[in-house]
C-alpha positions in Angstrom: -19.7 9.8 10.6 -21.3 7.0 12.3 -22.0 7.7 16.0 -23.0 4.6 18.1 -24.6 5.5 21.3 -26.6 3.7 23.9 -30.3 4.3 23.6 -33.3 2.9 25.1 -35.5 1.2 22.4 -39.2 0.2 23.0 -39.5 -2.9 25.0 -35.7 -3.1 25.7 -34.0 -2.7 29.1 -31.7 0.4 29.4 -28.3 0.1 27.9 -29.0 -3.0 25.8 -29.2 -1.5 22.3 -26.7 0.5 20.0 -28.4 2.9 17.9 -26.9 4.1 14.6 -27.0 7.9 13.9 -26.8 9.5 10.6 -24.9 12.6 9.7 -27.1 15.7 9.7 -24.6 18.6 9.3 -22.5 19.6 6.3 -19.3 18.5 7.7 -20.0 14.8 7.1 -22.3 15.4 4.2 -19.7 13.8 1.9 -20.2 10.4 3.8 -24.0 10.4 3.2 -23.3 11.4 -0.6 -20.9 8.6 -1.0 -23.7 6.2 0.5 -21.4 5.1 3.5 -23.5 5.8 6.5 -26.9 5.5 4.9 -27.0 3.1 1.9 -30.4 4.0 0.1 -32.1 0.8 0.8 -31.5 0.5 4.4 -33.1 3.0 6.9 -30.2 3.5 9.3 -32.1 6.3 11.3 -34.2 3.5 12.7 -31.8 0.6 12.9 -30.5 -0.9 16.1 -27.9 -3.5 16.9 -28.6 -5.5 19.9 -25.5 -6.0 22.1 -26.5 -9.6 22.9 -26.7 -11.5 19.7 -27.7 -14.7 21.5 -31.2 -13.5 21.9 -31.6 -12.9 18.1 -33.3 -15.2 15.8 -31.3 -17.0 13.1 -32.8 -14.9 10.4 -32.3 -11.8 12.3 -28.5 -12.4 12.8 -28.2 -13.6 9.0 -30.1 -10.3 8.0 -27.7 -8.3 10.2 -24.6 -10.1 8.9 -25.7 -9.5 5.3 -26.5 -5.7 5.8 -23.1 -5.1 7.4 -21.2 -7.3 5.0 -22.5 -4.9 2.1 -21.9 -1.8 4.0 -18.4 -3.0 5.1 -17.5 -3.8 1.5 -19.1 -0.6 0.3 -16.9 1.5 2.7 -13.8 -0.5 1.8 -14.3 0.4 -1.8 -14.8 4.1 -1.1 -11.8 4.1 1.3 -9.7 2.6 -1.6 -11.0 5.4 -4.0 -10.1 8.0 -1.4 -6.6 6.5 -0.9 -6.2 6.6 -4.7 -7.2 10.4 -4.5 -4.5 11.0 -1.9 -1.9 9.5 -4.0 -2.9 11.4 -7.0 -2.7 14.6 -5.2 0.5 13.7 -3.6 1.8 13.0 -7.3 0.5 16.4 -8.5 2.3 18.1 -5.5 5.7 16.6 -6.4 5.3 17.7 -9.9 4.4 21.2 -8.8 7.4 21.4 -6.5 9.7 20.1 -9.1 8.5 22.7 -11.5 9.0 25.4 -8.8 12.5 24.2 -8.2 13.4 24.3 -11.8 12.0 27.9 -12.0 14.3 28.8 -9.0 17.4 27.1 -10.1 20.4 28.4 -8.4 18.5 29.8 -5.5 19.5 28.1 -2.2 17.3 25.2 -1.1 16.1 26.7 2.0 15.0 29.8 0.2 13.3 27.7 -2.3 11.4 25.7 0.5 10.4 29.0 2.2 9.3 30.4 -1.3 7.2 27.1 -1.8 5.3 27.6 1.4 4.1 31.0 0.1 3.1 29.8 -3.3 -0.7 29.7 -3.5 -1.0 26.8 -5.9 1.2 24.5 -3.7 -0.4 25.7 -0.6 -3.9 24.8 -1.9 -2.8 21.4 -2.9 -1.4 20.9 0.5 -4.6 21.9 2.0 -6.6 19.5 -0.3 -4.3 16.5 0.6 -4.7 17.2 4.4 -8.6 17.4 3.9 -8.6 14.1 1.9 -6.5 12.3 4.5 -8.6 13.4 7.3 -11.7 12.2 5.5 -9.8 9.0 4.9 -9.1 8.6 8.7 -12.8 8.9 9.3 -13.7 6.5 6.7 -11.3 4.0 8.1 -13.1 4.3 11.5 -16.4 3.6 9.7 -14.9 0.6 8.0 -13.8 -0.8 11.2 -17.0 -0.3 13.0 -19.0 -2.1 10.2 -16.2 -5.0 10.3 -16.7 -5.4 14.0 -20.4 -5.8 13.7 -20.1 -8.1 10.9 -17.8 -10.2 12.6 -19.5 -10.4 15.7 -22.6 -11.6 13.7 -20.4 -14.2 12.0 -19.0 -15.5 15.2 -22.6 -15.9 16.4 -23.7 -17.9 13.3 -20.5 -20.2 13.6 -21.4 -20.8 17.2 -24.9 -21.7 16.6 -23.9 -23.9 13.8 -21.4 -25.7 16.1 -24.0 -26.3 18.8 -26.5 -28.0 16.5 -26.9 -31.8 16.8 -25.2 -33.8 14.0 -27.8 -34.6 11.2 -26.8 -38.5 11.2 
């Protein structure tokens, strides 16, 4: 999970820099394995995002924008894969439930529903669905944070282009 916290960087006044932290525990290892938080080419442990883009150089803003555009698109791709996984699991659940209802034909619906809750295979599938949906929520938060930084850099680039004198 991306944790954004205020941290004092060398030569920066207190509270002026956001530092990106990478997951170090096993709970968020799946994010790192998917390449979401730490794409292999970018050392995110040392990366910082200034809160005031007006003090950055044009190259610095361009580099920041490019980095976060790539991260954002990669995170969206992984979110789509995860959404596909959720839909596949839900489809499997519906098939299992239908088979279970066929096996218990003639039994009242409320009894069949209670028996379904006790079935190990259905319960395991429900647990998997909840786990993948929770990961999807976390991934959506990562997507939005990348999108916010990318959009802020894009706005600063547009502002600077608008301030330039005409080339007539």
